[in-house]
Steps between C-alpha positions, in 0.01 A plus 500: 500500500643834396457789736467844335586814683269786419679836459265787507526743211683817573321797357699674233486883454610722208659822609531811293809698614651838461847586603784744467802289415775740619559339843496139373736284308217386279193289558669165559593392859874509571710382792677830574300779317147643563244392244131572438422119521660474843321799632163362402584152620602653840167683518311177430689332781365763739150371403568132511809401698687280257731526194330647195604481135327698235533510121474800271414570140837658439835535677582859481861609521675727757336850505214406265152604613155339466150642470340165429714213614299186578598220745316220666519363858357195669335556847395253757167665574252674275545884504260770398678683218462840654634383841797324337594822320463708808710263710788465248518870440520560873793261532672643188532842650715703455628329187392641163288196416123491490252216432232676296276200410441140616281218384468127584594277204503135410765286655659435156507876408851631475615869487775424250377206299142610469601840364425567131670838458725739680496875456794731580521875511823694478519872589774721354512867610667764286593792726817689588403578866522200735172316548342553845153344528602221246850446632576126486179438305624600145814479299599860449704636205586852394484497124199497262372188331334445155177325557426403142850341454456293817147397392636383160782308673256339743290365215783274399481330840131408478427127423682179563884528491818361640570762756850396596630849442267636770560220754723523806800260494365373833163415349395138592220466234561197277359667186580862396201510261215705644189665345477873571136604479542876567761766522340837495663831589313798634628847552334715782595861541428643843617739767765261619658447160458272197431141591518211252312190605568159344221244517623147446289189479581128456415163655852477654829685478874429508718635781556876447310495176287811563795702634709394203222613264470839662874560515536423129195711410639790696805484272270534210312784645820686582624464141783258582338222317257490202178285518673268256801465743254357757351265243855379412585454870194278538589289191861461627378277788808614689499653847796726404277671240258627773505870610563579864259345748306773672483531875216314687323790676276580211368145454168382637322158482170667416251223459465116469223357291315172575241317292279494802577820676508415879425854605210570263402832342816517285720483797380828657656525844318453818574830675461368852198708582350373821139384491259727673 
């Protein structure tokens, strides 16, 4: 006679997360450096006294920010989503991390493997005076950029390509071929200067791919490269053909798309408004 041990299901929760990446050595837990993952796992341990391990949709690098990172955690008891958000945000203080939405999901739902698309935003500020309000949140340069030239160059990157040129030498992906679905560039002129915003969309990315794109496109905008130079760099499939990799502070993981959106309403954030 075989005796079966019944293990109760641990409720799984999807978390939508914002963070300023400046104080952290990236998302992933490390033994000797602060990380976003460890901060959230430590907060979870305050709610249920045990070791926690969470998984995220993307492992952002040192200094990279997020407005729509998604992770999942398994809990021993069932939590009301609002109460779980409130409790985690309380224990995350004063770190620049906020849980902005939460939803219970199926036990086989996975923040990384269930994702269908990832959207990144890069902010580049053109201004001579030092940034104040946006310090650490944008890549700042002091020279003008040609928007049309960058847009033409960006068009060569759209589609399925071998992106070896725009891949970090430390990238662990087995295949450098990716499908880039969007790379739009917007110019916004305001009181704080001229800001260029790069909107990048794909199912998955190579290590440093977005920052390599923006660094090379900046060379085009500055007149150092032509749009055809960027096309040639792509076709070279050689990392040495890439332009300079831009700094991380302008990069944001903006949104993660799922076939069945766990948060509903097109991922609108739950703003933690207490019920009356």
